[in-house]
C-alpha positions in Angstrom: 109.1 110.5 109.1 107.3 113.8 110.7 108.2 116.4 108.3 108.9 116.4 104.5 112.5 116.7 103.4 112.8 118.8 100.0 115.7 120.6 100.3 119.1 119.3 101.2 121.0 122.8 102.3 124.5 121.6 102.6 126.2 120.2 99.7 128.8 117.2 99.8 127.3 116.5 103.7 125.3 114.0 105.3 121.7 115.8 106.2 121.1 113.8 109.8 117.3 114.0 110.1 116.9 113.2 113.9 116.4 110.9 116.9 113.9 109.8 119.4 116.2 111.9 122.2 115.6 115.3 120.3 111.6 114.6 120.2 111.0 112.1 123.6 113.8 113.7 125.7 113.8 117.8 124.7 117.5 117.8 123.3 118.7 120.3 121.6 118.3 120.6 117.8 122.1 122.2 116.5 123.5 122.6 113.4 126.1 119.6 114.5 123.7 116.8 115.5 124.4 114.2 118.4 127.7 112.0 117.8 128.3 108.8 119.2 131.6 107.4 119.9 134.1 104.4 119.7 136.8 105.9 122.0 137.7 109.6 122.4 138.9 110.3 118.4 136.5 108.2 116.8 132.7 109.8 116.3 130.1 108.9 113.9 126.9 109.5 113.3 124.6 108.5 116.2 122.3 105.7 114.9 121.9 105.7 110.7 118.5 105.4 111.1 117.6 108.6 109.5 119.6 110.7 107.4 120.0 112.2 103.9 122.8 112.8 101.6 123.7 114.1 98.4 125.3 113.2 95.1 128.5 114.0 95.9 128.5 112.3 99.6 127.2 109.4 97.9 130.3 109.4 95.7 132.9 109.8 98.4 131.0 107.1 100.6 131.5 104.7 97.7 134.6 105.2 97.3 135.3 104.9 101.2 133.5 101.8 101.1 135.6 100.2 97.8 138.8 101.5 99.2 138.2 99.8 102.4 135.1 97.9 102.5 132.7 97.3 105.0 134.6 97.5 108.5 131.2 97.6 110.9 127.5 98.5 111.1 126.5 101.6 108.9 126.1 104.2 111.6 130.1 103.8 112.5 131.4 103.5 109.2 129.3 107.4 108.8 132.5 109.0 110.6 132.5 112.6 111.4 136.2 112.8 110.7 135.5 111.6 107.0 132.0 112.4 106.0 130.8 116.1 107.0 127.5 115.7 109.0 124.9 118.4 110.1 121.3 119.0 111.1 118.6 121.5 109.8 115.9 120.4 111.8 113.6 116.9 112.8 112.4 115.3 109.7 112.5 112.0 111.1 113.5 109.9 114.0 113.1 106.3 115.3 111.3 105.1 118.0 112.2 103.7 121.1 110.2 100.6 123.1 111.3 101.1 126.4 113.9 98.6 126.9 113.1 97.1 123.2 116.0 97.6 120.7 114.7 98.3 117.1 117.8 97.3 115.2 118.7 94.5 112.9 122.4 94.2 114.1 123.1 93.3 117.9 126.3 94.7 119.3 129.3 96.8 117.9 132.6 95.0 116.7 135.0 97.5 118.8 133.1 96.5 121.5 134.0 93.3 121.2 130.6 92.2 120.7 129.3 90.3 117.6 127.6 92.1 114.5 124.7 89.0 114.1 122.1 89.5 112.6 118.9 90.8 114.1 116.4 90.1 111.6 113.0 89.6 114.0 113.9 92.9 116.2 114.2 90.3 119.5 116.0 92.1 122.2 
């Protein structure tokens, strides 16, 4: 966290709190934050490392998981076509250590890679 997040400005929406590209590479901070994709029509939150939700979107996210199950990593589950995603500034961001991937999941299921756990944060 680099700034206090005290007000959730958009009802029923996921607030993206920031990413290292915006801080370290000068990417613009816009109301629609960066999305990742698994193909042209499957956009989702760009890494689920720093986001905030309100009770309404929490209910909808839980209902989605109850109905469809956990079908992939969290960031891929936070699809932009199902859950509104906005950004109001930079409140937090992930650290990127050169070629070291700081994640607890290796691979993405839709790319044909396994999703084995990576608890020790190894490459």
